[in-house]
N, C-alpha and C positions, 0 to 999 in steps of 0.2 A: 161759191159756197157749195159744200158737198150736199148731195141729195139724201134726205132721210128716208129710209125704207119703211113702208107700211107693214102692219102686222101680217097681212096676207103674203107679202113678198118674203118676209122672214120665214114664215111657215113653209113656203115653197122651196126655199133654199135648204132648210133642214130635211125635208122629204127627199130631195135629190141626193143628199149625202148619205142618207140611211137606206137607199135603195139597194137590194142584194146585188152582188157582183155578177152572179150567174144570169139574172134577168137582164142586166145591162148589156152583157156580152151577147145574149140571145137576140136582143133588140137591134144590134148592129150599130147603135148610135155612139157607143163609148169605145171608139177605136184607140184612144190614147191609153186606156188601161190594159187592153189586150196586146198592144204592140211589144212591151218589154218581155213577155213570156217566151217567144221563140229565141230572142237574143240571149236570155239567161240559159235556155236549154242548150244552145249552141256553145255557150261558154263552158258549160259543164262537160260536154262531150269532147271538147278539144283537148288533145294530148300531144305533147312534144317529146320526142326521143332524141337525145344527144348522140351524135356520131362524129368521131374524130377521123377525118380522112387521112391524116398522117399516121395514125395507128389503127389500121383496120384489124378486126378480129379474124385471123386466119384459122384459128383452131376453135372448134365448137365447144360448147359448155360441157358436154358429156366427155369429150376427149380431155379437157382440162381437169375434170374430176378424176378420170382414170390416171392421168399423169401425176396428180396430187397423191393419190393412194399409192402408186408405184414408188414414188420418191420418198414418201413417208416410211414405207417399208425399208427402202435403202438406208435411210437415216438410222433406223434402229439397228440394222445389220452392221453398218459401218461403225457405229458407236461401240459395238462389242468387239469388232475386229481391231479397231484402233486402240482400245483399252488393252487388249491382249498384246498387241505389237509394242506399245510403249510401256507396258507394265505400270500403268497408272489409270485412274478413273477419268474417262472422257465422256462427254455428252454431246451428241449430234442431234439437232432438231431442224425440221423443215420449217422455214419461216414463211415463204410465199412462193406462188407460181403465177406469173403474169406475162402478158404480151407487150412488147415494145420494140422499137427499131434497134438495129445493131449499133447505130451511132450513139443512141441514148445509153445503151449498155456500156459502151467503151468510155463514155464520159462519167459513168457512175463508179468505175473502179479506180483504185489508186495507181500512181505511177512513180516509182517502179513497183512491180509486183511479180508474182509467179503466174505467168500467163501461158497456157498450153493450147495447141490445136490437137484435137483427138479425132482420129479416123474411126469410122464405124462400118467396116466391111461386114456384109456385102452391100450396104447402102452407099449411095454416092454422097459426097460432101463430108463435112467435119463439124464437130462441136467445139465450143470454146470453154475451157475450164480455168477458172481463176481462183487462186488461194491468196488471201490477204497476207501481207508480210507480217502483220501483228500476230499471225498464227504460225507462219512458216518458221521463223527463227526460234521461237520457244520449243517447237517440235524438234528441230535439229539439235538444239541444246540438250533436250531430253534424251535424244537418241545417242548423243555422245557422252552420256553419263552426268550431265549437269542437272540443275534443279528445274530447268524449263522456264527461265525468266525471259521476258521480252526485251528487245533492244530499246535503248533510250532514244537513239537516232536511227531511223530506218535508212537502209542503204540497199544497193543492188546485190543480189545473190552472186557468189563466186561460182566457178565451174565445179569445184569440189562440193560446195553446199548443194548445188543442183543435183549432182550425182547421188548424194546422200538422201535428198528428199524424194528421189525417184522411187525409193522403196515405199513411201507413203502413197504416191500417186498410183503405183501398180496395185497396191492394196485397195485403193478407192475404186479403180477401174474393174477389179475382179468382183467387188460387191455390186457395182453398177451393172455389170453383165448379168449377174444373177437376178437383179431386180427387173431387168428388161427381158429376161428369158420367157416370161409369160406372154409377151407380145411377139418378139422375134429374137433369134439368137444372133447377137452382134459380137464382133471382135473389136474391143476398144483398145486402141494403141496410140501412144504419143507420137504425133506426126511432126510437130514443131514446138519449140519452146522459146519464149522471149521474156525479157523483164519489162518491156514497154508494150502495153496493149495495142497501141496504134500500129505496131509492126506486123500484126497478124490480122488478116482480113479473110474470114471464112465465108462471108457473103457481102453483098453490096451494103453500104451504110444505111440506106433507106429500107432494106429488107426487114421483115418482121421476124423476131426470134422469140422463143419461149424461154424466159429467165426463171430458173429454179434456184432459190437462195437457201443456203443452210447456215446455221450458226453452230460453231464448235466451241465447247467450253472444256478447259483443262485446268482445273484448280482456279486460281485467280485470273488466268489468261482466257480470253475469248476472241474469236475472229470469225470471218465469214468465208464461205466457199460459194462461188457463183458458177452455175452451169448454164450456158446459152445454147439452145437448140434451135437451129433455123427451122421455121415452119415448113419450108419447102421439102425438108427431109422427111417430115411426117406424112406427106401426101400419099406415097405408095403404100403405107401401112395403116392409113387412117381407119379403114374398115375393121381392123383387128382390135381396135381399142374398145369398141362398143360392148362386145360380149366376153371375150377371153380375159380381159383385164379384171372386170367385175367378178366373174366367176372364180378366177384365180385368187383374188383378194379375199373373197368370202371363204373359200376353202381353207386358206391359210390361217384364218382366225376362228376356226371351229373349236368347240370344246374338246373333241376327240384328239385333235392334233396337239392342243395345249397339254392334255393329259399325257400323251406319248412323249412330248418334249420334257415334261417334268420327270417322268419315269427314267428317261435317258440321263438327265442331270443327276438323279439320285444314284445312278450306277457309276458315275465318274469317280475315279480314284484320286485321293488327296493325301499328301504326305503330312503326317503329324509327328512332331518331335518335341521332347522335353529339353529345354535349353537352360543352362546356368548363366545368368547375367549378373553384372555387378562389379566389373573391373575395367580399367582403361590402360592400354599400353601405348607407348610411343612407337613410332616407326623404327627407331634404333633398337628398342627392346624386342620388337617382333623379329627383326633381322638377326638378332643374336640368340633367338630361341633354339634349343637343341634338346635331344632326348634326355630325360632325367631332370629337367628344370622344373621347379615348383613355382606355381603362379598363385599368389595370395588372393583370395576372393573376399569381397566386402560382406557377402551374405553368410549367415550361419548355416551349418550343415543340415539343420532341421527346418530351414526356411522354405517357403513355397517357391516352386519353380514355374516358369512359363511354359505352357503347351502351345507350340506354334503350328498353325495349319497353313501349309504352303508358305512358310517363312513369316507369317503374320501372327503375333501373339493374340490368342483367342480366349484361353482359359488359364487358371492357376490351379496348382495342386502339389501333391507330395509324391515322392518316389519311394517305393517299398519293395519288399521281397515277398512273393507268394509261397505257399507250401512246397512248390516244386523247385524253389531256388531261383526263379526268374524275376527280373525286375518288372514292376507294374507301376502305372501312374494313376493316382486317385484324384479325380477332379474335385476341387473344393470351392471353386467360384468361377465366374465369367468376367472377362475383361470389359465386356460391354456394360456390366452392372456398375462398375466403379471407375 
């Protein structure tokens, strides 16, 4: 049978529970309450940092930031160069800059593809440049006068197609050289080209490379360009990334240079011409045209004409004669408005 506590024993138990924690710790008798404190403190101070021994970071965070700025500037320059070369609007964006093994990079690219080894004299070694076939064939089609549509079934590039696409690669390497000039003046040249990535080994499979990924958009077509830089190549010039790249990037983005660039653009000459549109001719009719032939137009003689700037219709207006007997064009509207 359980023992019933007396009133004095109940009061003693209540007093022991309401005793202040500080006095109990000072008395040295309550070791149970004081023991968890150091364990909790040790648990808070404990920190774990993950480290992948298969993918060690060979490039410092500052160098990664410099390389990111440098290739972001390259993307903007190459976007302008490619648009002018193809005579169509293209957009090039830097997607990511990361470190991984060369074997992982090879497994991430398609096969077949446009795979190139790029020498970078005076530095030793080579870079790997890969252009996705989803981008290669529309560009070749655009260069040959087509609409730039992608292939339904991807295939290996022919020798003629590789020769045609060399013009794009040389344009890319020229802009790449300009972006690297702030660090070191390199001579980028195509050393080897293959359609299978496994046939080109610029470094050992387990060596760390710096992978720079770009996305290129050309109308409805989009594709990736991958640049693999072996980390061992950057070691001789690693000290140049800290100061020169940051100062060069900041100088290029100053307000004064932006103002000078805008002033230069405003002085660029552009051809403006009034064009009469509104009739279609067959190829047979074009071949039979001769001096003295009359071509009926669907527009009235007093209808508005198109004012084309570098071949692109921008404005509408009327043609008239000034007091000196010279024809003038009066702008009546903008194509962008309607």
